[in-house]
Each structure stands twice: as structure tokens, then as C-alpha cells.
C-alpha positions, 0 to 999 in steps of 0.5 A: 046526146054525146057529140060523135066527134068530141067522142072520138077526138076523147078516144083519141087522146085516151090512146095518146095518153096510154102510149105516152104513159107506156112509153114515159114519154113527155114533152121534154123528152120528145124535144131531147130526141129531136136532136138527140137522135140525129146527133148521135146516128151522125156521130156513128156515121162519122166513127164508122167513116173516120176510123184509120181511114188513111190506111191503106197509104196508097191509091186504091181503085180509081183513087189513081184517077181522082186523087191526082187529078183533084191535087192538081186541079187545086193547084192549077185550076184544071186537072193535069196529065202525071208521068208514068209511075206517078202512084207510087211517088205520090203516095210517098209524098212526090205530089208536085211532079204533074206535067201542067198539061191539061188532062182529058178527064170525062167528068165534071169538076165538083167531086175533084174540087172537093177531094182536093179541099180535103187535101189542102186541109191535111196535106197531098201526102196524107191518105187521109187527106185523100179520103177526108171529103168524102168521109164528111160528105158520107157523114152528112149524108146519113144526117141529110136522110134523117132530116129528109125522113122527118120532113116527109113523116114528122116521125123521129123513130122512122128518120132514125131507122133510115138514117141509121141503116145507110150509116151502118151500111157497107156501101155508104161506108165504102164509097166514104172511105174512098176518094171516088165521086160517087158519095158526093153524088150522093148527098147532092141527090138527098139534098136535092129531094130534101128540098123538094119535100120541103117545097111539098110541105110549104106549098101543098095547100097554098093553091086550095087557099088561094082559089078558096080566098077568091071565092069561085066555085068552079075557078077556071085557072089557078094561081101561078106560083113564084114564090117557092124557094126550096124549089129553087134550092132543089134546082141549085143542088141538082145543078150541084149533083150534075157537077159531080156526075152527069148522071145528076141529070136524071134527078133534075128531070125526075124533080121537074116531072115530080114538080108538074105532076103533083102541081097537077093534082093540087090543082084538080083538088082544088077544083080548077076546071083547066087543071091540066093546062093550069098545071102546063102554066104552073111547069113553066114557072117551075122550069124557069126556077128550077133550071136556070139556077142548075145552069148556073151552079153547073158552070160556076163549077168550071170557073178554073178550067175557064178562067185558065189557059192550060186545061185539056181543049182549052186552045181547042180551034174555033169554028163556030159560024152563025148564032154560035159566033157570038158565044165567047170562045171559052164557052165554045171550047167547053162545048166542044169538050163536053161533046167529047165527054158525051161520046167517051160516056156512051161509048165506054164498053171496055171490059172489066173484071168487075163490071156489072150491068144494072139488071144485076144490081138488085140481085148483088151479083157483082160488087166491086172489089176496091182493094185486096192484099196478103201479108205473112207473119211479121210483114208490115206489122201482121201479128196473125200467125197464118198472115193477114189479108186486107180486102175492101169490097163494095158490098152492101149489107145483104140484109138491109140491101135485099129488105130495101129492094122488097121494101121498094116493091111493097112501097109501089104496091101501097103508093097504087093503093093509097097515092100517098105523095111521101111514097111517091117522092121515094120512088121518083128518087129511086127510079131516077138513080137506077132506071136510066142505067138500064138504058146501057146494058152494054156500058162498062158500069159497076155496083157501086154506082148504087150508092146513090140508090141507098138513100131511097131503099132505106127510106122504103125499108123504114116505112115498110118496117113502120108498117110492120111495127103497127101491126099487119094482117095476123100479127098484133102490134106487139109482135110486129115491134118485135119483128123489127127489132130483131130485124135491125138488131141482125142488121147491126150484126152483119155490119159488124161481121162485115166491117173489117172487109168494108174498112180494109182491116187485117184479117186471117184469110178464111174469115175473109173467105167467110164473107163470099156468100156468092162465087161472084162476090170473090 
């Protein structure tokens, strides 16, 4: 009698052999694509972000704050105030006219430190220097998405598609070509979730193995796992994200919740009787692994403010009593400074023509215009007969964005049906970077904040496209693959059409008008 498992294994090998023959794939080619695919995507991301990054040579949008603050912080250890009208003087090379008086800034220092590093490398009078670090971190984020997707799925095609979609998307490109904070936040957010995925791969089966090794059929309690270096690394990365913008705190909380829930499910599958309480015990361990290292990383980024005397509120009076009287005075002042920062953020309701509440973000209702300029023929080198229009809009590739939103809904439905931990992790990242903003409908916020959501949207889209390529109901595998190829090609064409408006290239006015598909995009 034929052994059924052996027959199934033989059939599987036959299908695999046919697949390899059809694609002309051999192990050497697979090994080549393991490094060639991420290399090509990273190079493409770098080219799109670095081409003519120094144009325009002027402070655009909120660069007026971050560039000057970053340079004074790099030199002094804290951001300084600048005299009125300093933007133009700074752009022409007058970069040492800061007052030395501490400036009230409302974001932690890490993003400014990174921007300042690029300026230190290429010079503060170079617009390329202002934006170099953003371009480097934006390019690195594309590579991180590849590594994250590979850890989740082991699939080179899926990882390549996800990272390539991020590489060619306008939101990722624009935020990598302007010296704002959000691309640094995005990098550390993706780094955090990649580390969580690595932790899951490393520890997912350890509880079951350790329980089985003890020989207890119905154990009351499971082992406590302290040796989780990737979870420790996730805490450090989340601390760095928080040190760029406080929205990193939501990521830290989401990672902690995800760890507790997945640990509970692992212990239930291992047959542990008291699995809810056992997960709570492990949750305490996970808290100790994640939160203190995040706090240390965060506090370390404030060292320039702590070890100098000129920063904002550095000399504020201290009236602490009781326990707080034992806290060093610099930390007491830092706490008071954080209270002011918090009050600013929760009370920020200043009207802005490009403000966009979070409920609008999935629909791309109001992207942010970062820069817009017109020149007549012959002015500033304009070679177009009807004049030149230069614009920088933080609009995402509409096809990628709306496709990613639809794919996220699909992924949520798939998770409800199959309970795949990979889907859960992607959805957790998306929730952590979007849902908290819904709590502040009156606050002045902008569409470009969604760059932190973009990695999870392209991952959801890559998962959905893989399912289409495998063949869905009423569609063959060949037809599904054709649909995916056409979709990806059209995404590339749309990005090519939009790239001049993302990079601020001189174009005819009517060409710029062709990009305003909705009246609210102007």
C-alpha cells in the first residue's frame, strides 16, 4: 500500500520541481536574489531621494524651525533662538547668527541631532547638508521594510514589492527630501516592529518546547523568558522613536500589548492551565525588558540639554518637595519642560490652510503643500517659454495609498478568519501610527504625518497582492499574476508622472495643474 504522507510529499516535490523549471530558478539564483533584490530597491530609493536634493536652496515649510534649531543644537548642545528674518541670511551662509538663548522647542532632540549631523558633514550653508540625513534615513527605511517583510514571510518577492512600493511613493520621497522629523520617526517605528518580528521568530515555539521537556501533561505555570534580546532591542528602538516625536509612545504601548497577547496565546497552545495569569507574569518580564531601556535611550538624547546651562528652562526655579526634592535639579527642570511641551501639544488648535484631521487621511483629502514657486522665462534659469512652476506636495501615490487602505481592510478580514500573527503585527503597526490621532479631532495636524503609516500600508498591500497572484475565486493563478504585474507597472507610471511635483522640478504650470485631481489638492 502506498504511504499517503509519502505520496503527498512526492506530489509537493513534483510541484516544486515544475515551479523551479518554469521560472528557471536554481539555488544559486535564489542566493543571488537574496542580496540583489534589496540592493536594487535600496539603490532606487536612494536615487529618487538624492537627485538634486539641494534644490530649492531655501528653507521650505517647517525647515525654518528644524534646520536652524538643529544647527544651533549641534553647536551648543541645545536649540537657540534666532533673530528676525534669519531664514534668508541662513540660506546665504550666515549660519552663526543665533543668539545663544535657549529656544522653546516642542519635540525631543533626536531628530534635530540627526539633521545636525548631515549639516556638520556637508556644511550648514549647504541645502544638501540640511536634508542629507533625511534622505539617508528614508532610503534606509525602504531597506528596513524589505528586512521586516522577509522576517515575516521568508518571501523575496513579497518583501521586494513592499519595499519597492515605499521606495517609489511620493509621501516617502518628499519626507526624505525635506529636513522634517517624520522620516526619522518612521525609520525607528519600522525598526521597532522588525525587532518584534525577530523576537517572535526566536521565541514563538520556546514555551511549548520547554513545557514539553518538563514532561507535564497539564502544567499549571509556564517558564518565564528573560533571554529575549530582540524584545530588548525593540524597546531601545521605540525609545529612539519617542526621542524623535512623542507619538513613538503609542508604538511602545502597542508593542507591549502585542507581546502580552501573543505570549498569552502561546501559553494557551502549550496547554498551560493558568495561561492568562502566566501571560501576566511574562508581561511583567517583558515590561522590564522593554520600558527601562526605552527610557534610558530617550533620556540619553537629552544629554546636551542636561549637561549645558543655556537650554530653555535650564535655569528655571525648582520648588519640588517630598520625594521629588531628592531628584537632581536638572531632571526636575526637564520634567517641568516636558509639562510645557505636553500642554502645547494638547492645546494646539491654531488654524492652518493645510491642516487635515485624521479622519481625512485615508481619503487623501488635504495633502500638504511644502513649496510652490513660479518664474517667468529666463528668470532663475527658467527655460520654458510659458514660465516654470516648482512645487513640492506631500501627496502619496494615489494608487498605492488607496490600494493600501483597501488592502488593510482585507488584511483585517483575513486576520479574523485565519488568525495569522503576521497579519496581526502589520495591523498593530498601522493602528499604533493612526488610531491615536483620531483622539484629537480639533488639534492642528497634517496629512504628511501618515508617512509613519505608509510602511504598514505597503506591507498590507504586498500581502493582498500575493493572494491575488496565487489566484482568487473566479480567477486563475496566471490571471492573478497578470493583474498584479499590471497593477505594479501602473503604480510605477503614476510615480513617474508625480515625481516632478514631489521633487520640486521646474515644470509648465499646466503640467502642475494636471496633478490636482481633487480641488482640495491645490
